[in-house]
RODO-2510 file (C-alpha; in nm, 4 decimals, decimal comma):
residues 453
     n   res          X          Y          Z
     1     x     2,7903    -0,0514    -9,8932
     2     x     2,7757     0,0169   -10,2669
     3     x     2,6614    -0,3045   -10,4304
     4     x     2,4860    -0,5420   -10,1964
     5     x     2,7222    -0,8047   -10,0602
     6     x     2,6202    -1,1684   -10,0829
     7     x     2,7594    -1,2504    -9,7419
     8     x     2,7584    -1,0125    -9,4495
     9     x     2,9615    -0,9669    -9,1349
    10     x     2,7889    -0,8418    -8,8209
    11     x     2,9775    -0,7259    -8,5108
    12     x     2,8284    -0,6800    -8,1642
    13     x     3,0268    -0,4724    -7,9159
    14     x     2,9246    -0,5777    -7,5665
    15     x     2,8816    -0,9318    -7,6972
    16     x     2,8942    -1,0742    -7,3433
    17     x     2,5648    -0,9012    -7,2609
    18     x     2,2712    -1,1026    -7,1288
    19     x     2,0739    -0,9680    -7,4292
    20     x     2,2922    -1,1477    -7,6857
    21     x     2,0765    -1,4665    -7,7057
    22     x     1,7811    -1,2519    -7,8149
    23     x     2,0004    -1,0926    -8,0809
    24     x     2,1020    -1,4348    -8,2139
    25     x     1,7375    -1,5490    -8,2064
    26     x     1,6458    -1,2380    -8,4090
    27     x     1,9068    -1,3168    -8,6742
    28     x     1,7964    -1,6805    -8,6925
    29     x     1,4335    -1,5675    -8,7407
    30     x     1,5510    -1,3560    -9,0346
    31     x     1,7909    -1,6078    -9,1877
    32     x     1,6182    -1,5805    -9,5268
    33     x     1,6580    -1,2010    -9,5269
    34     x     2,0146    -1,1795    -9,3975
    35     x     2,2859    -1,3851    -9,5707
    36     x     2,5145    -1,3856    -9,2678
    37     x     2,8636    -1,5290    -9,2957
    38     x     3,0191    -1,4121    -8,9687
    39     x     2,8949    -1,2856    -8,6328
    40     x     3,1632    -1,1380    -8,4076
    41     x     3,0910    -1,0919    -8,0371
    42     x     3,3352    -0,8463    -7,8796
    43     x     3,3895    -0,7682    -7,5130
    44     x     3,6551    -0,6383    -7,2744
    45     x     3,8814    -0,8258    -7,0311
    46     x     3,6362    -0,7793    -6,7391
    47     x     3,3588    -0,9283    -6,9498
    48     x     3,5636    -1,2248    -7,0747
    49     x     3,3880    -1,4928    -6,8688
    50     x     3,0407    -1,3722    -6,9657
    51     x     3,1478    -1,3525    -7,3310
    52     x     3,2567    -1,7184    -7,3219
    53     x     2,9314    -1,8315    -7,1567
    54     x     2,6955    -1,6349    -7,3798
    55     x     2,9119    -1,6901    -7,6888
    56     x     2,8971    -2,0660    -7,6480
    57     x     2,5185    -2,0455    -7,6131
    58     x     2,5103    -1,8367    -7,9348
    59     x     2,7100    -2,1089    -8,1129
    60     x     2,4686    -2,3787    -7,9883
    61     x     2,1694    -2,1740    -8,1067
    62     x     2,3182    -2,1301    -8,4558
    63     x     2,4080    -2,4992    -8,4741
    64     x     2,0576    -2,6049    -8,3627
    65     x     1,9133    -2,3845    -8,6403
    66     x     2,1272    -2,5787    -8,8896
    67     x     2,3109    -2,2680    -9,0077
    68     x     2,6735    -2,2466    -9,1194
    69     x     2,7369    -1,9008    -8,9692
    70     x     3,0742    -1,8510    -8,8058
    71     x     3,0434    -1,7147    -8,4504
    72     x     3,3677    -1,5542    -8,3301
    73     x     3,4371    -1,4418    -7,9725
    74     x     3,7112    -1,1861    -7,9197
    75     x     3,8506    -0,9188    -7,6893
    76     x     4,0158    -0,7516    -7,9925
    77     x     3,7696    -0,4921    -8,1184
    78     x     3,9806    -0,3896    -8,4179
    79     x     4,0116    -0,7457    -8,5428
    80     x     3,6338    -0,7806    -8,5240
    81     x     3,5541    -0,4492    -8,6962
    82     x     3,7643    -0,5098    -9,0066
    83     x     3,5300    -0,5061    -9,3118
    84     x     3,2142    -0,5289    -9,0992
    85     x     2,8805    -0,4455    -9,2639
    86     x     2,6838    -0,3780    -8,9449
    87     x     2,8074    -0,2948    -8,5956
    88     x     2,5666    -0,3097    -8,3024
    89     x     2,6611    -0,1688    -7,9635
    90     x     2,5133    -0,2880    -7,6322
    91     x     2,7847    -0,2229    -7,3767
    92     x     2,7849    -0,0798    -7,0248
    93     x     3,0988     0,1070    -6,9147
    94     x     3,1722     0,0057    -6,5557
    95     x     2,9261    -0,2865    -6,5793
    96     x     2,6260    -0,3126    -6,3451
    97     x     2,8269    -0,1945    -6,0432
    98     x     2,8486     0,1491    -6,2093
    99     x     2,4713     0,1487    -6,2562
   100     x     2,4251     0,0698    -5,8864
   101     x     2,6316     0,3807    -5,8006
   102     x     2,4288     0,5874    -6,0522
   103     x     2,1120     0,4930    -5,8675
   104     x     2,2246     0,4774    -5,5046
   105     x     2,4375     0,7944    -5,4808
   106     x     2,1588     1,0379    -5,5855
   107     x     1,9072     0,8461    -5,3708
   108     x     2,1373     0,8774    -5,0681
   109     x     2,0769     1,2538    -5,1050
   110     x     1,7000     1,2148    -5,1495
   111     x     1,7144     1,2693    -5,5276
   112     x     1,5858     1,0438    -5,8107
   113     x     1,8466     0,7802    -5,9007
   114     x     1,7820     0,6184    -6,2389
   115     x     1,9800     0,4552    -6,5187
   116     x     1,9026     0,7043    -6,7984
   117     x     1,7310     0,9935    -6,6167
   118     x     1,8569     1,2547    -6,3740
   119     x     2,2106     1,2454    -6,2331
   120     x     2,2520     0,8722    -6,3073
   121     x     2,1605     0,9153    -6,6732
   122     x     2,4056     1,2020    -6,7171
   123     x     2,6851     0,9974    -6,5601
   124     x     2,6091     0,7032    -6,7857
   125     x     2,6547     0,9456    -7,0766
   126     x     2,9813     1,0823    -6,9296
   127     x     3,1262     0,7294    -6,9137
   128     x     2,9906     0,6043    -7,2448
   129     x     3,0352     0,8872    -7,4957
   130     x     3,4197     0,8819    -7,5045
   131     x     3,4068     0,5035    -7,5646
   132     x     3,1516     0,5242    -7,8483
   133     x     3,3614     0,7979    -8,0117
   134     x     3,6682     0,5694    -7,9947
   135     x     3,4657     0,2914    -8,1589
   136     x     3,3580     0,5323    -8,4336
   137     x     3,7229     0,6259    -8,5023
   138     x     3,8024     0,2543    -8,5445
   139     x     3,5011     0,2133    -8,7736
   140     x     3,6066     0,5052    -8,9951
   141     x     3,9384     0,3295    -9,0480
   142     x     3,8332    -0,0388    -9,0606
   143     x     3,4733    -0,0443    -9,1899
   144     x     3,3820     0,3069    -9,3085
   145     x     3,0716     0,1865    -9,4952
   146     x     2,9219    -0,0080    -9,2053
   147     x     2,6060     0,0985    -9,0248
   148     x     2,6290     0,1571    -8,6497
   149     x     2,3170     0,0334    -8,4696
   150     x     2,3309     0,1650    -8,1147
   151     x     2,1227     0,0444    -7,8242
   152     x     2,3692     0,1403    -7,5564
   153     x     2,1918     0,3829    -7,3207
   154     x     2,1318     0,6742    -7,3056
   155     x     2,0630     0,5870    -7,6695
   156     x     1,9569     0,9324    -7,7916
   157     x     2,2585     1,1104    -7,6428
   158     x     2,4944     0,8427    -7,7748
   159     x     2,3460     0,8794    -8,1252
   160     x     2,3784     1,2586    -8,1114
   161     x     2,7402     1,2357    -7,9917
   162     x     2,8233     1,0101    -8,2894
   163     x     2,6550     1,2495    -8,5349
   164     x     2,7937     1,5742    -8,3896
   165     x     3,1310     1,4842    -8,2439
   166     x     3,2079     1,1612    -8,4306
   167     x     3,0987     1,3137    -8,7634
   168     x     2,9671     0,9720    -8,8588
   169     x     2,6379     0,9715    -9,0477
   170     x     2,5529     0,6014    -9,0697
   171     x     2,4232     0,5661    -8,7149
   172     x     2,0791     0,4730    -8,5846
   173     x     1,9777     0,4683    -8,2176
   174     x     1,7310     0,2079    -8,0977
   175     x     1,5159     0,1569    -7,7916
   176     x     1,2625    -0,1073    -7,6890
   177     x     1,0259     0,1355    -7,5124
   178     x     0,8081     0,2241    -7,8151
   179     x     0,7707    -0,1472    -7,8961
   180     x     0,6371    -0,2098    -7,5447
   181     x     0,3814     0,0708    -7,5766
   182     x     0,2719    -0,0496    -7,9207
   183     x     0,2201    -0,4017    -7,7901
   184     x     0,0277    -0,3098    -7,4715
   185     x    -0,1939    -0,0471    -7,6367
   186     x    -0,2886    -0,2753    -7,9285
   187     x    -0,4073    -0,5271    -7,6691
   188     x    -0,6105    -0,2559    -7,4921
   189     x    -0,7912    -0,1834    -7,8199
   190     x    -0,8108    -0,5555    -7,8953
   191     x    -0,6682    -0,4950    -8,2432
   192     x    -0,3627    -0,6442    -8,4169
   193     x    -0,0615    -0,4117    -8,4133
   194     x    -0,0488    -0,4107    -8,7941
   195     x    -0,3986    -0,2552    -8,8035
   196     x    -0,2746     0,0518    -8,6177
   197     x    -0,0275     0,3292    -8,6926
   198     x     0,1721     0,4531    -8,3941
   199     x     0,3391     0,7911    -8,4438
   200     x     0,6128     0,8549    -8,1852
   201     x     0,8039     1,1818    -8,1519
   202     x     1,0365     1,3446    -7,8995
   203     x     1,3602     1,2243    -7,7432
   204     x     1,4807     0,8832    -7,6362
   205     x     1,3018     0,7938    -7,3074
   206     x     1,1142     1,1229    -7,3414
   207     x     0,8663     1,0924    -7,6268
   208     x     0,4909     1,1017    -7,6774
   209     x     0,2785     0,9295    -7,9378
   210     x    -0,0521     0,9329    -8,1189
   211     x    -0,2328     0,6299    -8,2617
   212     x    -0,4473     0,5928    -8,5764
   213     x    -0,6499     0,3038    -8,7188
   214     x    -0,6543     0,1671    -9,0738
   215     x    -0,9374     0,3996    -9,1743
   216     x    -0,7283     0,6990    -9,0700
   217     x    -0,9235     0,7746    -8,7532
   218     x    -0,7251     0,8845    -8,4508
   219     x    -0,7788     0,6418    -8,1622
   220     x    -0,5458     0,8037    -7,9060
   221     x    -0,8401     0,9185    -7,6910
   222     x    -0,9925     0,5691    -7,7015
   223     x    -0,6707     0,4280    -7,5563
   224     x    -0,6619     0,6959    -7,2847
   225     x    -1,0244     0,6176    -7,1978
   226     x    -0,9557     0,2434    -7,1785
   227     x    -0,6424     0,2965    -6,9703
   228     x    -0,8531     0,4511    -6,6960
   229     x    -1,1895     0,2759    -6,7530
   230     x    -1,0431    -0,0620    -6,6817
   231     x    -0,8345     0,0641    -6,3949
   232     x    -0,5702    -0,0651    -6,6321
   233     x    -0,3233     0,2180    -6,6879
   234     x    -0,1837    -0,0158    -6,9527
   235     x     0,1308    -0,1763    -6,8205
   236     x     0,3867    -0,0360    -7,0566
   237     x     0,7249    -0,1207    -6,9080
   238     x     0,8824    -0,4007    -6,7090
   239     x     1,1472    -0,1834    -6,5501
   240     x     0,9512     0,1194    -6,4263
   241     x     0,7280     0,1261    -6,1219
   242     x     0,3710     0,1508    -6,2499
   243     x     0,2235     0,4567    -6,0790
   244     x    -0,0803     0,5745    -6,2811
   245     x    -0,0473     0,9121    -6,4532
   246     x    -0,3089     1,1740    -6,3583
   247     x    -0,5985     1,1154    -6,5961
   248     x    -0,6804     1,4871    -6,6392
   249     x    -0,3208     1,5613    -6,7403
   250     x    -0,3084     1,2838    -7,0013
   251     x    -0,6457     1,3895    -7,1432
   252     x    -0,5140     1,7442    -7,1733
   253     x    -0,2006     1,6202    -7,3537
   254     x    -0,4163     1,4450    -7,6158
   255     x    -0,1129     1,2214    -7,6599
   256     x     0,0243     0,9194    -7,4787
   257     x     0,3390     0,9742    -7,2736
   258     x     0,6314     0,7355    -7,2573
   259     x     0,6616     0,5315    -6,9344
   260     x     0,9691     0,7326    -6,8343
   261     x     0,7579     1,0484    -6,8164
   262     x     0,6562     0,9266    -6,4704
   263     x     0,9881     1,0646    -6,3467
   264     x     0,8839     1,4119    -6,4685
   265     x     0,5054     1,4121    -6,4217
   266     x     0,5090     1,2190    -6,0915
   267     x     0,8534     1,2964    -5,9492
   268     x     0,7597     1,2926    -5,5787
   269     x     0,5612     0,9665    -5,6114
   270     x     0,8445     0,7955    -5,7982
   271     x     1,1056     0,9219    -5,5527
   272     x     0,9052     0,7901    -5,2587
   273     x     0,8939     0,4443    -5,4169
   274     x     1,2656     0,4553    -5,5082
   275     x     1,3623     0,5501    -5,1534
   276     x     1,1716     0,2473    -5,0192
   277     x     1,3704     0,0238    -5,2584
   278     x     1,6936     0,2023    -5,1652
   279     x     1,6399     0,1296    -4,7948
   280     x     1,5929    -0,2421    -4,8711
   281     x     1,8964    -0,2552    -5,1059
   282     x     1,6558    -0,3349    -5,3866
   283     x     1,7117    -0,0527    -5,6343
   284     x     1,6408    -0,1481    -5,9953
   285     x     2,0149    -0,1902    -6,0632
   286     x     2,0497    -0,4301    -5,7690
   287     x     1,7473    -0,6299    -5,8897
   288     x     1,8926    -0,6459    -6,2435
   289     x     2,2276    -0,7677    -6,1097
   290     x     2,0476    -1,0590    -5,9420
   291     x     1,8423    -1,1408    -6,2531
   292     x     2,1551    -1,1272    -6,4665
   293     x     2,3464    -1,3651    -6,2369
   294     x     2,0541    -1,6129    -6,2623
   295     x     2,0495    -1,5802    -6,6419
   296     x     2,4200    -1,6553    -6,6733
   297     x     2,3739    -1,9666    -6,4589
   298     x     2,1107    -2,0800    -6,7103
   299     x     2,3314    -1,9866    -7,0068
   300     x     2,6082    -2,2138    -6,8736
   301     x     2,3934    -2,5253    -6,9296
   302     x     2,5449    -2,7042    -7,2326
   303     x     2,1987    -2,8447    -7,3147
   304     x     2,0432    -2,4969    -7,3463
   305     x     2,0106    -2,4156    -7,7158
   306     x     1,7539    -2,1344    -7,7166
   307     x     1,6846    -1,8014    -7,5497
   308     x     1,5428    -1,8741    -7,2015
   309     x     1,2029    -1,7251    -7,1098
   310     x     1,3532    -1,5569    -6,8017
   311     x     1,5399    -1,3086    -7,0251
   312     x     1,2131    -1,1173    -7,0681
   313     x     1,2261    -1,0181    -6,6996
   314     x     1,5498    -0,8318    -6,7673
   315     x     1,3500    -0,5275    -6,8827
   316     x     1,4994    -0,4991    -7,2290
   317     x     1,2895    -0,7449    -7,4205
   318     x     1,2332    -0,6659    -7,7907
   319     x     1,5559    -0,4619    -7,7887
   320     x     1,7608    -0,7109    -7,9816
   321     x     1,4754    -0,8108    -8,2089
   322     x     1,4417    -0,4433    -8,3036
   323     x     1,8130    -0,4314    -8,3906
   324     x     1,7799    -0,7368    -8,6158
   325     x     1,4744    -0,5888    -8,7898
   326     x     1,6559    -0,2597    -8,8431
   327     x     1,9534    -0,4391    -8,9998
   328     x     1,7226    -0,6492    -9,2198
   329     x     1,5307    -0,3381    -9,3271
   330     x     1,8480    -0,1488    -9,4239
   331     x     2,0020    -0,4493    -9,5992
   332     x     1,6841    -0,5303    -9,7970
   333     x     1,5573    -0,1719    -9,8411
   334     x     1,2355    -0,2974    -9,6767
   335     x     1,0858     0,0315    -9,5640
   336     x     0,9852    -0,1073    -9,2222
   337     x     0,8173     0,1469    -8,9924
   338     x     1,0344     0,1797    -8,6805
   339     x     1,0867     0,4336    -8,4028
   340     x     1,4528     0,5314    -8,3964
   341     x     1,6921     0,8031    -8,2845
   342     x     1,8193     0,9909    -8,5876
   343     x     1,9152     1,3447    -8,6912
   344     x     1,6231     1,5871    -8,6624
   345     x     1,6781     1,7792    -8,9886
   346     x     1,3759     1,9987    -8,9144
   347     x     1,1295     1,7118    -8,8596
   348     x     1,0501     1,8423    -8,5091
   349     x     1,0329     2,2171    -8,5582
   350     x     1,0617     2,2821    -8,1826
   351     x     1,4141     2,1350    -8,1618
   352     x     1,7561     2,2196    -8,3127
   353     x     1,8085     2,1087    -8,6709
   354     x     2,1229     1,9052    -8,6045
   355     x     2,0210     1,7284    -8,2828
   356     x     1,9100     1,3654    -8,2481
   357     x     1,5387     1,2984    -8,1983
   358     x     1,3402     0,9793    -8,1490
   359     x     1,0805     0,9561    -8,4222
   360     x     0,8747     0,7043    -8,6198
   361     x     1,0606     0,6507    -8,9461
   362     x     1,0550     0,4454    -9,2642
   363     x     1,3802     0,2461    -9,2700
   364     x     1,5328     0,2202    -9,6171
   365     x     1,8738     0,1119    -9,7493
   366     x     1,9893     0,4730    -9,7068
   367     x     1,8765     0,4779    -9,3431
   368     x     1,5729     0,6110    -9,1526
   369     x     1,3343     0,8555    -9,3219
   370     x     1,1489     1,0274    -9,0352
   371     x     0,7765     1,0998    -9,0636
   372     x     0,6917     1,4631    -8,9925
   373     x     0,5196     1,5273    -8,6609
   374     x     0,4986     1,9066    -8,6590
   375     x     0,5199     2,1125    -8,3409
   376     x     0,4127     2,0403    -7,9832
   377     x     0,1743     2,2250    -7,7545
   378     x     0,3469     2,4412    -7,4866
   379     x     0,3165     2,1739    -7,2118
   380     x     0,5228     1,9248    -7,4094
   381     x     0,7346     2,1782    -7,5975
   382     x     0,8614     2,3409    -7,2766
   383     x     0,9929     2,0269    -7,1099
   384     x     1,1180     1,8867    -7,4419
   385     x     1,3338     2,1926    -7,5090
   386     x     1,4781     2,1870    -7,1567
   387     x     1,5547     1,8146    -7,1901
   388     x     1,7238     1,8642    -7,5273
   389     x     1,9363     2,1513    -7,3942
   390     x     2,0325     1,9299    -7,0993
   391     x     2,1329     1,6514    -7,3422
   392     x     2,3422     1,8879    -7,5554
   393     x     2,5256     2,0216    -7,2498
   394     x     2,5727     1,6690    -7,1071
   395     x     2,7285     1,5514    -7,4353
   396     x     2,9600     1,8542    -7,4411
   397     x     3,0676     1,7836    -7,0808
   398     x     3,1305     1,4168    -7,1672
   399     x     3,3542     1,5176    -7,4588
   400     x     3,5440     1,8041    -7,2906
   401     x     3,5576     1,6873    -6,9280
   402     x     3,4793     2,0466    -6,8256
   403     x     3,3498     2,0632    -6,4662
   404     x     3,1556     2,3864    -6,5231
   405     x     2,9774     2,2327    -6,8236
   406     x     2,8857     1,9257    -6,6157
   407     x     2,7441     2,1554    -6,3481
   408     x     2,5388     2,3364    -6,6158
   409     x     2,3945     2,0001    -6,7240
   410     x     2,3046     1,9152    -6,3631
   411     x     2,1392     2,2580    -6,3246
   412     x     1,9304     2,2093    -6,6406
   413     x     1,8137     1,8605    -6,5471
   414     x     1,4608     1,8763    -6,3970
   415     x     1,5350     1,5793    -6,1689
   416     x     1,8369     1,7363    -5,9964
   417     x     1,7813     2,0188    -5,7421
   418     x     2,0269     2,2982    -5,8294
   419     x     2,2688     2,4643    -5,5892
   420     x     2,4905     2,3000    -5,3284
   421     x     2,3075     1,9686    -5,3511
   422     x     2,3733     1,9393    -5,7253
   423     x     2,7408     2,0159    -5,6657
   424     x     2,7644     1,7634    -5,3815
   425     x     2,6101     1,4842    -5,5908
   426     x     2,8230     1,5756    -5,8944
   427     x     3,1458     1,5691    -5,6874
   428     x     3,0591     1,2435    -5,5138
   429     x     2,9731     1,0715    -5,8429
   430     x     3,2852     1,2004    -6,0194
   431     x     3,5025     1,0457    -5,7483
   432     x     3,2971     0,7235    -5,7377
   433     x     3,3336     0,6741    -6,1165
   434     x     3,6925     0,8016    -6,1342
   435     x     3,8220     0,4909    -6,3149
   436     x     3,5865     0,5455    -6,6105
   437     x     3,6117     0,9260    -6,6361
   438     x     3,9656     1,0042    -6,7540
   439     x     3,8434     1,3268    -6,9200
   440     x     3,7483     1,4642    -6,5758
   441     x     4,0842     1,3760    -6,4148
   442     x     4,1721     1,7399    -6,3297
   443     x     3,8372     1,8103    -6,1643
   444     x     3,8478     1,4807    -5,9728
   445     x     4,1957     1,5591    -5,8407
   446     x     4,0735     1,9002    -5,7178
   447     x     3,7736     1,7388    -5,5443
   448     x     3,9975     1,4805    -5,3762
   449     x     4,2358     1,7555    -5,2625
   450     x     3,9496     1,9575    -5,1178
   451     x     3,9932     2,2411    -5,3704
   452     x     3,6492     2,1830    -5,5239
   453     x     3,3713     2,1641    -5,2716
***
């Protein structure tokens, strides 16, 4: 940005998202730190109605706060991006109906179906990466000095695609999962969050962490003990079924796993639960679609001038607040400690230098400065390296549209059985998401013509 601007312009792509009121609330909370002039909420034609509803609520919230910020709603991304200082992305290609397919198609074959893990997660990346790279091209032309704050999932893969294939350095990936762990584990220890240091390291939705107190003592084992003593297994996530991890395994890790590790450490248990939901047409995506419809009914109320409490049930709470804090920390060179996806640069010695990792970092005006974590023990290192290779291959498949590369990614993914079943699920999902996968057009045509079985 060069010299600090007195008035800033913030753009949100996917502005019609149900999360937007939390984003606006986060900016209002930080009004003394962020001299905002304009907020632009951008969406696509299919999201036009939601953009109007949520955009009008955003305007009412700003007005109630007595602020003179201009809130613009537009379907013209380029108009919005011109001279932006910060661009946040929170979009879903194919909307929630695509997520339902991501979950239900693998489950119909008796395989884990999840938004960011397994076959569903890879397909979300296939649909999203070409779009984020288009956005980056627009940014290079219209706001080359802006920071891109991404919390579109799968956040780590999206961040890596921007760094590697978009050749755009000013990008930070965000996720609400570490915030949830920090909050629940502080409560377990009955200590304020600010009296503890949480050190996260790994990949987005696949990290571990250690915890230290103000005196420098490690308290990770105390948390593990309390998790099981109180039959608590600290509830860490709204949107993941809470099956307790095996105590002996967590004690052996000497670290705390992320909630998503249940899909890898407890695959059969999680699959059993997912299949029960699948049979009742109550997969997580179907539940979210219902919650979202209820939220938008609330948002329509012209008397509503604040973020409704029900938004917290959506599973992404703290997301938007994290984005606002990140922007405030960059703008003010605050040095806030945050867990973000950023380029590894040797911080995790077990992973490639140029890949994206999720790591506790100090956020300065020049971006995140990751805190060194060192190397992992074999149990974590092994799965971490497989997961990173799977991410790299998934990103390459998303960019090239190469069927063989996509099959490699499916084969690497621990949640997808290899062989004919992987191929069957891949083919079925390619056809189901045809509209949003132009890069795979040749492969899809061959599948439809019976040439690829």
